[in-house]
C-alpha distance (Angstrom), angle and dihedral (degrees) to the residues before:
residue distance angle dihedral
M1 . . .
R2 3.79 . .
V3 3.81 114.4 .
A4 3.80 132.9 -174.2
V5 3.78 130.9 -155.5
C6 3.78 115.1 -152.0
Q7 3.81 116.7 -150.9
V8 3.81 117.1 -158.6
N9 3.79 141.4 172.7
S10 3.79 102.1 -139.9
Q11 3.79 117.1 -165.5
A12 3.81 136.8 174.0
D13 3.84 93.8 -69.7
R14 3.80 103.2 89.9
V15 3.80 95.0 -176.2
R16 3.79 91.4 54.0
N17 3.81 92.0 44.5
L18 3.79 91.7 54.4
Q19 3.80 91.5 45.8
V20 3.82 90.5 55.3
A21 3.80 90.9 46.5
R22 3.79 90.8 52.9
E23 3.81 91.6 48.8
L24 3.80 90.8 52.6
L25 3.80 91.8 48.1
E26 3.79 88.6 53.1
R27 3.80 89.6 51.8
A28 3.81 90.0 49.3
A29 3.79 91.8 51.0
S30 3.81 91.0 47.9
A31 3.81 88.9 52.4
G32 3.80 90.0 56.9
A33 3.80 98.5 -105.1
E34 3.80 116.6 162.1
L35 3.80 90.6 -167.1
A36 3.81 128.2 31.7
V37 3.81 121.4 -170.0
L38 3.82 125.3 -157.8
P39 3.83 128.1 -163.9
E40 3.79 133.1 -98.8
Y41 3.82 114.7 -73.7
V42 3.79 90.9 8.2
D43 3.82 93.2 168.5
Y44 3.82 99.4 49.5
L45 3.79 137.2 10.8
G46 3.79 108.1 163.4
P47 3.81 143.1 90.8
G48 3.79 112.6 -18.7
E49 3.78 94.5 -131.5
N50 3.80 90.8 62.4
A51 3.79 97.5 43.2
P52 3.81 116.5 131.2
K53 3.77 117.4 -97.8
P54 3.81 110.6 -88.2
E55 3.80 114.9 -102.7
G56 3.76 138.3 -159.3
L57 3.79 126.6 -112.9
D58 3.81 89.2 -85.6
G59 3.83 99.0 46.6
E60 3.80 132.1 113.6
F61 3.81 93.6 -75.2
A62 3.79 92.2 54.4
Q63 3.79 92.5 44.1
F64 3.81 92.2 51.2
F65 3.80 93.4 55.5
A66 3.80 94.4 37.9
D67 3.80 87.5 57.3
A68 3.80 91.4 47.2
A69 3.80 92.5 50.9
R70 3.80 92.4 48.4
E71 3.80 96.2 44.1
L72 3.80 93.8 46.2
G73 3.80 95.4 38.6
I74 3.81 95.7 -131.5
W75 3.79 139.7 112.5
V76 3.81 110.0 -96.9
H77 3.79 125.5 -159.9
A78 3.80 100.2 -164.4
G79 3.81 97.4 -153.3
S80 3.79 103.7 -128.7
F81 3.80 141.3 -58.3
H82 3.81 141.4 -174.9
E83 3.79 104.8 -81.0
S84 3.81 120.0 -166.4
G85 3.79 105.8 -90.0
P86 3.79 138.6 -150.9
D87 3.82 93.2 -77.7
E88 3.81 141.4 2.5
R89 3.80 93.1 -85.3
C90 3.79 99.1 54.5
T91 3.79 138.5 49.7
Y92 3.79 130.2 -172.7
N93 3.80 121.8 -115.3
T94 3.78 96.6 -131.6
S95 3.81 137.9 -176.3
L96 3.81 122.4 -153.6
V97 3.81 126.5 -160.3
F98 3.81 120.4 -160.9
D99 3.79 128.3 -167.2
P100 3.83 123.2 -136.3
R101 3.81 90.2 -90.7
G102 3.78 91.0 58.1
N103 3.79 95.3 -107.5
L104 3.80 120.1 142.7
A105 3.81 102.2 -111.5
A106 3.82 98.8 177.0
H107 3.77 144.4 -12.8
Y108 3.79 130.5 -158.2
R109 3.81 130.3 -166.5
K110 3.79 115.2 -148.8
I111 3.80 110.2 -105.3
H112 3.82 103.5 -168.9
L113 3.81 114.4 57.9
Y114 3.80 123.1 -152.0
D115 3.82 104.5 -115.4
V116 3.80 103.9 159.4
E117 3.82 136.7 155.5
I118 3.80 114.8 -172.1
A119 3.80 107.9 171.7
G120 3.79 113.0 -114.0
R121 3.81 93.1 -3.0
V122 3.77 114.7 59.7
S123 3.78 140.8 -0.3
Y124 3.78 112.9 -178.4
Q125 3.79 130.1 155.9
E126 3.79 109.6 -176.4
S127 3.81 91.1 174.1
R128 3.80 91.0 67.8
S129 3.78 90.3 74.7
V130 3.81 106.2 11.3
A131 3.79 128.5 69.1
P132 3.83 118.2 -145.4
G133 3.77 122.5 -114.2
D134 3.79 118.2 -126.9
E135 3.81 105.7 -156.0
T136 3.78 133.7 76.5
K137 3.79 112.7 -137.5
V138 3.80 134.1 -155.4
A139 3.81 120.4 -177.1
D140 3.79 129.6 -161.6
V141 3.81 101.5 -125.1
A142 3.80 112.0 -174.7
G143 3.81 86.8 -25.5
V144 3.82 93.7 -51.2
R145 3.81 120.3 116.8
T146 3.81 104.9 -121.4
G147 3.80 123.8 -171.0
L148 3.80 118.6 -144.8
S149 3.80 128.3 -141.2
I150 3.80 139.5 146.7
C151 3.83 130.5 -133.4
Y152 3.84 109.1 -76.1
D153 3.81 89.3 37.7
L154 3.81 84.4 76.1
R155 3.81 90.3 79.4
F156 3.81 93.5 59.9
P157 3.82 109.3 75.2
E158 3.80 93.9 -177.7
L159 3.81 89.4 69.8
Y160 3.80 92.2 56.7
R161 3.79 92.8 44.9
R162 3.81 88.4 57.0
L163 3.80 90.4 49.2
A164 3.81 91.9 49.8
V165 3.80 98.7 41.6
E166 3.80 108.0 28.3
G167 3.79 94.4 26.9
E168 3.83 95.3 39.2
A169 3.81 90.2 -135.7
R170 3.79 119.8 179.7
V171 3.81 94.6 179.8
L172 3.82 128.1 42.5
V173 3.80 118.9 -158.9
V174 3.82 123.3 -154.7
P175 3.82 118.6 -176.8
A176 3.79 107.1 -174.9
A177 3.77 151.9 169.8
F178 3.82 93.9 -157.5
M179 3.79 110.8 -177.0
M180 3.80 121.0 -119.8
H181 3.80 98.9 -119.6
T182 3.81 93.1 58.0
G183 3.80 98.7 25.6
R184 3.79 96.2 65.2
D185 3.82 90.9 57.5
H186 3.81 105.1 28.6
W187 3.83 112.8 22.8
E188 3.79 100.7 81.6
V189 3.80 93.6 33.8
L190 3.80 92.7 54.7
L191 3.80 94.6 43.9
R192 3.78 92.4 50.9
A193 3.82 91.2 45.5
R194 3.81 92.2 52.9
A195 3.81 89.2 49.3
I196 3.82 94.8 48.5
E197 3.80 99.4 42.9
N198 3.82 93.8 46.2
Q199 3.81 96.8 34.4
C200 3.79 90.6 -130.9
Y201 3.76 137.2 127.6
V202 3.81 111.1 -105.0
V203 3.80 119.3 -149.5
A204 3.81 111.6 -169.2
A205 3.82 125.6 -179.8
G206 3.81 118.4 -172.4
Q207 3.77 142.0 -172.3
I208 3.83 114.0 -114.1
G209 3.80 132.9 -151.5
D210 3.80 137.1 -3.0
H211 3.79 124.1 -14.8
D212 3.79 128.4 -176.8
P213 3.02 124.5 -82.0
G214 3.81 98.8 43.5
R215 3.78 99.6 -65.2
T216 3.81 126.5 133.7
C217 3.79 121.6 -169.2
F218 3.78 123.4 -152.1
G219 3.79 102.7 -138.5
R220 3.82 114.0 -175.0
S221 3.80 91.4 140.8
M222 3.79 108.6 -165.0
I223 3.78 149.6 175.7
V224 3.82 117.1 -135.8
D225 3.80 128.0 -168.2
P226 3.84 125.7 -136.0
W227 3.81 90.9 -96.3
G228 3.82 90.0 58.3
T229 3.80 95.4 -105.6
V230 3.80 115.7 144.0
L231 3.80 104.6 -126.8
A232 3.81 96.3 -177.7
Q233 3.79 135.9 3.3
A234 3.79 128.6 -173.3
P235 3.81 119.4 -125.5
D236 3.80 119.2 -123.7
T237 3.79 96.4 -77.6
V238 3.78 142.2 73.4
G239 3.81 110.9 -74.7
I240 3.79 146.5 86.2
V241 3.77 138.5 -84.3
T242 3.80 127.0 -167.9
A243 3.78 138.6 -158.4
D244 3.79 136.9 177.7
L245 3.80 116.1 -117.8
D246 3.81 110.9 -141.5
L247 3.79 104.4 -155.2
D248 3.80 92.2 -176.8
R249 3.81 88.1 59.3
L250 3.80 89.1 51.1
E251 3.81 91.7 54.7
H252 3.81 90.2 45.2
I253 3.81 90.6 54.6
R254 3.80 91.4 48.0
T255 3.80 90.4 50.8
E256 3.82 97.4 47.0
L257 3.82 95.4 41.9
P258 3.83 104.4 26.5
S259 3.78 97.7 -174.8
L260 3.79 93.4 145.4
A261 3.80 91.2 51.7
N262 3.83 91.2 45.2
R263 3.81 96.7 53.9
W264 3.82 119.5 117.7
L265 3.81 98.9 -165.4
């Protein structure tokens, strides 16, 4: 299965952000991708006071990417967006997956929220405005079990172990807006670790560059194989990269080094 990761620099102009996302999906389809993955908050990454009104799973955001999937004839993982939450104060950070007919195949609400205080560098409390999800999700994408996650989830290996073991995932998807100060040291290391320990392909699409107010995202979107080898990595600009996932190789790795089968816990 050929997959594409789409790297964007979303700003406060939602119309423009969606236009860029559509252009990258078209490039992915032209490159022969069966699945294209977009980053976290693909439609808006700007000041909170100007954020678009939260929507349900059948709102304008969902319709936009359902149309794109149907018109391009590919699977589309629409990064994430602000879904209407449990009350007026909170939204969900939600991923949507559409099949080539434009049907909503799966949705996932981010479980782990980015509440971080690094003195002199970052102060961010996602839980002030976002409610956590409470379900792990695995989707059948073109017949391949695909585990869903979002950004900060990457730091919690127990989530991915559940996706790989209980959910029988062969592919793990990570849309993200990983910040520069942690991304340059941790992004690739964590992605490769999740791939190696779960013997899965990891498909990670990130935001790149500066975003108002005062946020810089690391980018370096990448596709990693179950041995931990980086098959493709995006340069530091908006664009796409693709790679072919060899599922026979995945099963060969799991047979020769059966770490999942050998686990005790």
